[in-house]
N, C-alpha and C positions, 0 to 999 in steps of 0.2 A: 579090583573087581570082586574078590572074595568078600571083602568087608562090606561092599555095597549089597551083595547078594544076602549076606547075613542080616544086615539092617532091613532089607526088603522083607525077608522071611519073618523077622521079628514084628514088623509093621503089619504084615498080613495076619499074623497070629493075633495081634492086638485087635484088629478090626473084626475078626471072626469070633473072638472069645471074650472081649471086655464088655462091660455094661454100656459104656459109651459107644462102642462099635455097634451094638445091637439097637441103639436108639437113633441111628443116623436117618436123616430124611431120605426119601426116595431119590432125590436129586443127587445127594452126596453118594449114596450107594451106587447109583448109575455111573458116576464119575470114577469111583474107586474100582468098579467092575471093569470099566474100559481101560483104565491104567493097568490093572492087573493083567488083562488079556494082552495088551500091547507089550507089557514087560515079559510075559511068559510065552506068548505065541507069535509075536510080531504083528505085521499088518493083518487087517481083517481078511478072513477067508470064508468060503462057503457061499451059499446062495442067500440073498437077502430075503428075510421072512416076509410072508404076506401081510398086508395091512391089517387084517383082522386079528392077527396075533400081536397085539400092541406091546406086550412086555418084551417079547423076543425082538420085535422091530426096534424098540427103544434101545435095547442093549446093543444090537447090531449097529445102529446109527451112531451111538456114543463111541463105540470102538472104531468105527469107520472114520470118525472125525480125527482120530489120532494117527491116521495112516502116515507113515514116513518118519515117525518119532522113533528114535533108537531104543533098544532094550534098556540101556543104561539110563537114558533120559526119562523113560517111563518109570523105571524103578525109583529114581531120584524124586520124581514128581509125586509118586505114591507115598514115599517116606515123608516128604514135605507136608502132604495133606494130613498124614497121621500125626505129625508133630504139632500141627495147628489144632487138631482134635484133642490131643493130650494136654495141651496148654492153651486153653481158650482165652 
């Protein structure tokens, strides 16, 4: 578990700080956001944003689609996505 957490943190750092991470498409950013939220906070919580707040609604919806995925699975999926980004 500790090794998974360390790899996850390393992957998060890569996405936030690398040139490659900063150039991600909005679709990939949304996927990474949802995986991060699922890995760090579990299933979606809070009130669903109003339709006129499209960015917040897109984030909420992406996270909501991952409902039921375990923390470990979300971390592993996040790491796998970053591995693909690092080695295109």
